[in-house]
C-alpha positions as CSV (number, residue, x, y, z in Angstrom):
1,M,-41.4,60.2,-56.7
2,E,-44.0,57.4,-56.3
3,K,-41.5,54.9,-57.6
4,L,-38.8,56.1,-55.3
5,Y,-41.3,55.8,-52.4
6,K,-42.1,52.2,-53.3
7,N,-38.4,51.4,-53.6
8,N,-37.7,52.8,-50.2
9,I,-40.6,50.7,-48.7
10,H,-39.1,47.6,-50.4
11,Y,-35.7,48.3,-49.0
12,L,-37.1,48.8,-45.5
13,L,-39.0,45.5,-45.6
14,V,-35.9,43.7,-46.7
15,F,-33.9,45.4,-43.9
16,F,-36.4,44.4,-41.2
17,L,-36.5,40.9,-42.6
18,I,-32.7,40.6,-42.3
19,I,-32.8,42.0,-38.7
20,T,-35.5,39.6,-37.7
21,V,-33.6,36.6,-39.0
22,F,-30.4,37.7,-37.3
23,L,-32.1,38.3,-34.0
24,T,-33.9,35.0,-34.2
25,G,-30.6,33.2,-34.8
26,C,-28.9,35.0,-31.9
27,S,-31.8,34.0,-29.6
28,Q,-31.5,30.4,-30.6
29,S,-27.7,30.5,-30.1
30,T,-28.1,32.0,-26.7
31,E,-30.6,29.4,-25.7
32,K,-28.3,26.6,-26.8
33,E,-25.3,28.2,-25.0
34,S,-27.3,28.7,-21.8
35,A,-28.6,25.1,-22.0
36,A,-25.2,23.6,-22.5
37,P,-24.1,23.5,-18.9
38,A,-27.4,21.9,-17.9
39,N,-26.9,19.3,-20.5
40,E,-23.3,18.7,-19.4
41,E,-24.1,18.4,-15.7
42,P,-25.7,14.9,-15.9
43,G,-22.6,13.7,-17.8
44,K,-20.4,15.0,-15.0
45,Q,-22.6,13.2,-12.5
46,E,-22.4,10.0,-14.5
47,D,-18.6,10.2,-14.5
48,A,-18.4,10.8,-10.8
49,A,-17.8,7.6,-8.7
50,E,-21.0,6.3,-7.1
51,K,-20.8,6.1,-3.3
52,L,-20.2,2.5,-2.1
53,S,-22.8,0.8,0.0
54,E,-19.9,-0.8,2.0
55,L,-16.1,-1.2,2.0
56,T,-14.4,-4.2,3.5
57,I,-10.9,-4.3,4.9
58,Q,-9.3,-7.5,6.3
59,A,-6.2,-7.9,8.4
60,P,-4.6,-10.6,10.6
61,L,-5.7,-11.2,14.2
62,G,-3.4,-9.4,16.6
63,I,-1.3,-6.3,16.7
64,S,1.0,-5.8,13.8
65,I,-0.1,-4.8,10.3
66,A,-3.7,-4.5,11.7
67,A,-2.7,-1.7,14.0
68,P,-2.9,1.1,11.4
69,I,-6.2,-0.4,10.1
70,Y,-7.7,-0.2,13.6
71,K,-7.0,3.6,13.6
72,V,-8.5,4.0,10.1
73,V,-11.6,2.1,11.1
74,D,-11.9,3.9,14.4
75,D,-11.6,7.4,12.8
76,N,-14.3,6.4,10.2
77,H,-13.4,9.3,7.9
78,L,-14.6,7.6,4.7
79,Q,-18.3,8.5,4.9
80,E,-17.9,10.6,1.7
81,Y,-17.1,7.4,-0.2
82,T,-18.9,4.6,1.5
83,N,-22.0,4.1,3.7
84,Q,-20.3,1.4,5.8
85,L,-16.7,0.5,6.6
86,N,-16.3,-3.2,7.6
87,Y,-13.3,-4.8,9.3
88,M,-12.8,-8.5,9.1
89,P,-9.8,-10.3,10.8
90,W,-8.2,-13.3,9.1
91,K,-7.1,-16.2,11.2
92,N,-4.5,-17.7,8.9
93,P,-3.1,-17.1,5.4
94,D,-5.4,-19.6,3.8
95,E,-8.5,-17.6,5.0
96,L,-6.8,-14.4,3.7
97,R,-6.3,-15.9,0.2
98,A,-9.8,-17.4,0.0
99,R,-11.4,-14.0,0.7
100,I,-9.3,-12.3,-1.9
101,S,-10.1,-15.0,-4.5
102,A,-13.8,-14.7,-3.7
103,N,-13.8,-10.9,-3.9
104,Q,-15.0,-10.7,-0.3
105,A,-12.5,-8.0,0.7
106,D,-11.7,-4.8,-1.1
107,I,-8.5,-4.1,0.9
108,S,-6.3,-6.7,2.5
109,A,-3.3,-6.5,4.9
110,V,-1.0,-9.2,3.7
111,P,2.6,-10.6,3.9
112,T,4.1,-8.9,0.9
113,Y,5.2,-12.1,-0.8
114,V,1.5,-13.3,-0.7
115,G,0.6,-10.2,-2.7
116,A,3.3,-11.0,-5.3
117,N,2.2,-14.6,-5.5
118,L,-1.5,-13.8,-6.0
119,Y,-0.7,-11.1,-8.6
120,N,1.5,-13.6,-10.6
121,R,-1.3,-16.1,-10.5
122,G,-3.6,-13.7,-12.3
123,M,-5.4,-11.9,-9.4
124,D,-6.4,-8.4,-10.5
125,L,-4.8,-6.4,-7.6
126,K,-2.0,-4.0,-6.7
127,L,0.2,-3.5,-3.6
128,M,-0.4,0.0,-2.2
129,N,2.3,0.2,0.4
130,V,4.6,-1.5,2.9
131,L,3.8,-0.7,6.6
132,I,5.6,-3.5,8.5
133,W,9.4,-3.7,8.2
134,G,10.3,-6.7,10.3
135,I,8.7,-8.1,13.5
136,L,10.2,-11.6,13.8
137,Y,12.1,-12.9,16.9
138,V,13.3,-16.1,18.4
139,V,11.9,-16.3,21.9
140,G,13.6,-18.6,24.5
141,P,15.1,-18.7,28.0
142,N,16.0,-15.2,29.3
143,G,19.7,-14.5,29.5
144,E,20.6,-16.9,26.8
145,Q,21.5,-14.9,23.7
146,V,21.9,-17.8,21.3
147,S,23.9,-18.1,18.1
148,W,22.9,-20.1,15.0
149,E,25.4,-22.8,16.0
150,Q,23.8,-23.1,19.4
151,L,20.4,-23.7,17.8
152,E,21.7,-26.7,15.9
153,G,20.1,-29.9,17.2
154,Q,17.4,-27.9,19.0
155,T,13.6,-28.0,18.4
156,I,12.1,-24.7,17.3
157,H,8.4,-24.1,17.2
158,V,7.2,-22.0,14.2
159,P,3.7,-20.9,13.3
160,F,2.2,-21.0,9.8
161,K,4.2,-23.6,7.9
162,G,5.3,-22.2,4.5
163,D,4.4,-18.6,5.4
164,M,6.3,-15.5,6.5
165,P,7.9,-16.6,9.9
166,D,8.8,-20.0,8.5
167,L,10.2,-18.6,5.2
168,V,12.4,-16.0,6.8
169,F,13.7,-18.4,9.4
170,Q,14.5,-21.1,6.9
171,Y,16.3,-18.5,4.7
172,L,18.4,-17.4,7.6
173,L,19.2,-21.0,8.6
174,N,20.5,-21.6,5.1
175,K,22.5,-18.4,5.1
176,N,24.2,-19.5,8.3
177,G,25.0,-23.0,7.0
178,I,22.2,-24.9,8.8
179,D,20.1,-27.4,6.9
180,P,16.5,-27.0,8.1
181,T,15.7,-30.6,7.3
182,K,18.8,-32.2,9.0
183,D,20.5,-29.9,11.5
184,I,17.5,-28.6,13.4
185,K,14.0,-29.8,14.2
186,I,11.1,-27.5,13.3
187,E,7.7,-28.1,15.0
188,Y,4.9,-26.3,13.2
189,V,1.9,-24.9,15.0
190,S,-1.4,-23.4,13.7
191,S,-1.0,-19.9,15.2
192,P,1.5,-17.7,17.1
193,Q,-0.9,-17.6,20.1
194,E,-0.6,-21.4,20.5
195,I,3.2,-20.9,21.0
196,V,2.6,-18.8,24.1
197,Q,0.7,-21.6,25.8
198,L,3.3,-24.2,24.8
199,M,6.2,-22.1,26.2
200,I,4.3,-21.4,29.5
201,A,3.6,-25.1,29.8
202,D,7.3,-25.9,29.2
203,K,6.4,-27.8,26.0
204,A,8.5,-25.4,23.8
205,K,12.0,-24.0,24.6
206,Y,12.6,-22.0,21.5
207,A,10.1,-20.4,19.1
208,V,10.0,-18.1,16.1
209,V,7.2,-15.6,16.6
210,P,6.1,-12.2,15.3
211,E,5.1,-9.2,17.4
212,H,2.8,-8.8,19.3
213,V,3.1,-12.4,20.4
214,A,6.8,-12.2,21.0
215,T,6.3,-9.5,23.7
216,L,3.2,-11.3,25.0
217,S,5.2,-14.5,25.5
218,V,7.7,-12.7,27.6
219,V,5.0,-10.9,29.7
220,K,2.7,-14.0,30.1
221,G,5.7,-16.1,30.9
222,K,6.8,-13.8,33.7
223,Q,3.2,-13.9,35.1
224,E,3.5,-17.7,35.2
225,G,7.0,-17.8,36.7
226,K,8.7,-18.5,33.3
227,N,11.7,-16.3,32.6
228,L,11.5,-15.8,28.8
229,A,13.0,-13.2,26.5
230,K,13.4,-12.2,22.8
231,I,16.8,-13.9,22.4
232,M,17.4,-13.3,18.7
233,N,16.3,-10.4,16.6
234,L,15.7,-11.8,13.1
235,Q,15.8,-8.3,11.5
236,E,19.4,-7.9,12.8
237,E,20.2,-11.4,11.5
238,W,18.7,-10.4,8.1
239,K,21.1,-7.4,8.1
240,K,24.1,-9.7,8.8
241,A,23.1,-12.2,6.2
242,T,22.3,-9.8,3.3
243,G,24.5,-6.8,4.0
244,R,21.5,-4.5,3.8
245,D,19.6,-2.6,6.4
246,S,17.8,-4.4,9.3
247,F,14.5,-3.9,7.6
248,I,12.4,-6.6,6.1
249,P,9.5,-5.4,3.8
250,Q,7.3,-7.9,5.6
251,A,3.7,-6.7,5.2
252,G,1.6,-4.2,3.4
253,I,-1.8,-3.4,1.9
254,L,-3.3,-4.9,-1.2
255,V,-6.2,-3.3,-3.1
256,S,-8.3,-4.6,-5.9
257,N,-7.8,-3.1,-9.3
258,S,-11.5,-2.7,-9.8
259,L,-11.7,-0.4,-6.8
260,I,-8.8,1.7,-8.1
261,E,-10.6,2.0,-11.5
262,E,-14.0,2.7,-10.1
263,Q,-13.1,4.7,-7.0
264,P,-9.7,6.3,-7.6
265,E,-10.3,9.1,-5.1
266,L,-11.3,6.7,-2.4
267,V,-8.2,4.6,-2.9
268,E,-6.0,7.7,-2.8
269,E,-7.7,8.9,0.4
270,I,-7.2,5.4,2.0
271,Q,-3.5,5.6,1.1
272,N,-3.3,9.0,2.8
273,Q,-5.1,7.7,5.9
274,F,-2.7,4.8,6.2
275,E,0.2,7.2,6.2
276,Q,-1.4,9.4,8.8
277,S,-2.3,6.4,10.9
278,V,1.2,5.1,11.0
279,Q,2.5,8.5,12.0
280,F,-0.1,8.9,14.8
281,I,0.7,5.4,16.2
282,N,4.4,6.1,16.3
283,E,4.1,9.5,17.8
284,N,1.2,8.8,20.3
285,P,1.7,5.2,21.5
286,S,-0.5,5.6,24.6
287,E,-3.4,7.0,22.7
288,A,-2.9,4.5,19.9
289,A,-2.8,1.7,22.4
290,A,-6.2,2.7,23.7
291,I,-7.6,2.6,20.1
292,I,-6.0,-0.8,19.4
293,N,-7.2,-2.2,22.7
294,K,-10.8,-1.7,21.5
295,M,-10.2,-4.4,18.9
296,N,-8.0,-6.6,21.1
297,E,-9.5,-6.5,24.5
298,D,-7.7,-9.7,25.5
299,V,-4.3,-7.8,25.3
300,P,-3.9,-5.3,28.1
301,K,-3.3,-1.7,27.0
302,P,0.1,-1.4,28.7
303,I,1.3,-4.4,26.7
304,I,0.1,-2.9,23.5
305,E,1.9,0.3,24.3
306,Q,5.0,-1.7,25.0
307,V,4.7,-3.5,21.7
308,I,4.3,-0.5,19.4
309,P,8.0,0.5,19.2
310,S,8.8,-3.1,18.1
311,L,6.3,-3.1,15.3
312,N,8.7,-1.4,12.9
313,L,5.8,0.6,11.5
314,Q,6.9,2.8,8.6
315,F,4.7,4.0,5.7
316,V,6.5,3.5,2.4
317,S,4.4,3.6,-0.8
318,A,4.7,0.5,-3.0
319,K,6.5,2.3,-5.8
320,D,9.1,3.7,-3.3
321,A,9.6,0.2,-1.7
322,K,10.0,-1.6,-5.0
323,D,13.8,-2.0,-4.7
324,D,13.6,-3.5,-1.2
325,L,10.6,-5.7,-2.2
326,E,12.4,-7.1,-5.3
327,F,15.5,-7.9,-3.3
328,F,13.3,-9.6,-0.6
329,F,11.3,-11.6,-3.2
330,N,14.5,-12.7,-5.0
331,E,16.0,-13.9,-1.7
332,L,12.9,-15.9,-0.8
333,S,12.9,-17.4,-4.2
334,T,16.2,-19.1,-3.3
335,L,14.0,-21.4,-1.2
336,S,11.5,-21.9,-4.0
337,P,10.5,-19.6,-6.9
338,E,6.9,-20.7,-6.4
339,I,6.8,-18.7,-3.2
340,I,6.2,-15.6,-5.3
341,G,4.5,-17.3,-8.2
342,G,7.6,-18.2,-10.2
343,K,8.9,-14.7,-11.0
344,L,9.2,-11.1,-9.9
345,P,5.9,-9.2,-10.3
346,D,6.0,-6.7,-13.1
347,A,5.3,-2.9,-12.8
348,G,1.6,-3.5,-12.8
349,F,1.8,-4.9,-9.2
350,Y,2.8,-1.5,-7.7
351,Y,0.2,1.2,-7.0
352,E,1.6,4.5,-8.3
353,K,0.4,7.0,-5.7
């Protein structure tokens, strides 16, 4: 009996020892499990994009590709991603390129071929979208709808030698059998705004100018007693020359690859805001003109409102515009392959969202 009693005590001690070990293990396991989310949280915070101290967008002076940017800047809906949103105008394509090369701008409104050229020369960037689909006109005496043959032997003033207005005009001259070096005289000026003054002063009869300057030339001319008009629509001439639609994928938005990698949600949100901005401007020209006027006080609001339908603003993502862009780049390359950096940009040039 005593032996049996001792055996029972022994079994009970073993039993309690096993239970104690088991409960201790469960307790430690529970502590580890409950601690896991707390340990994971810092990791999640490290993976989250850090808010930028500032974000810089650049666009050309005037009212064209800059118009959607003015709306984005005015809305200022990016506080979640950046403490400060900066807008910088560029005065000429050289200034635009220099800022991109020096990493002074995160987002840039550019002629599309400039983006292709920079990409092919090794710049780490992508094209987000195309927003401007042709804003080039020949301005001249009102009532004189000219043909290409009638322009032979004339002097045409053109801004930005070797850039978008010049390239498209030279391409169309060639397609219509006119040698730009022999059959016509091209006088280059430093800016589209300079052309307005030349035409009002009777120092220029014909000029290739983009909007908003094309409309401004007509309005300012009328104020000064000069009867000017947009006498040739180069978008329609593009259609005749190429057999495609009268849309030229002229300008869009570049973004640095580093911003895409470090701030993917920010870049996606900016893309969304550009789409919304274009829609707002097209549907609400009067309200949009008031916003644009804040950034262009020298251009009266009624003129801005008048210009908006001629801006050919349409949001198309870069990946969806690829076919039009490659056709455009190939055609410009007939003037010189170096215009786009010697070759078509590969798939890495096109932002995918």
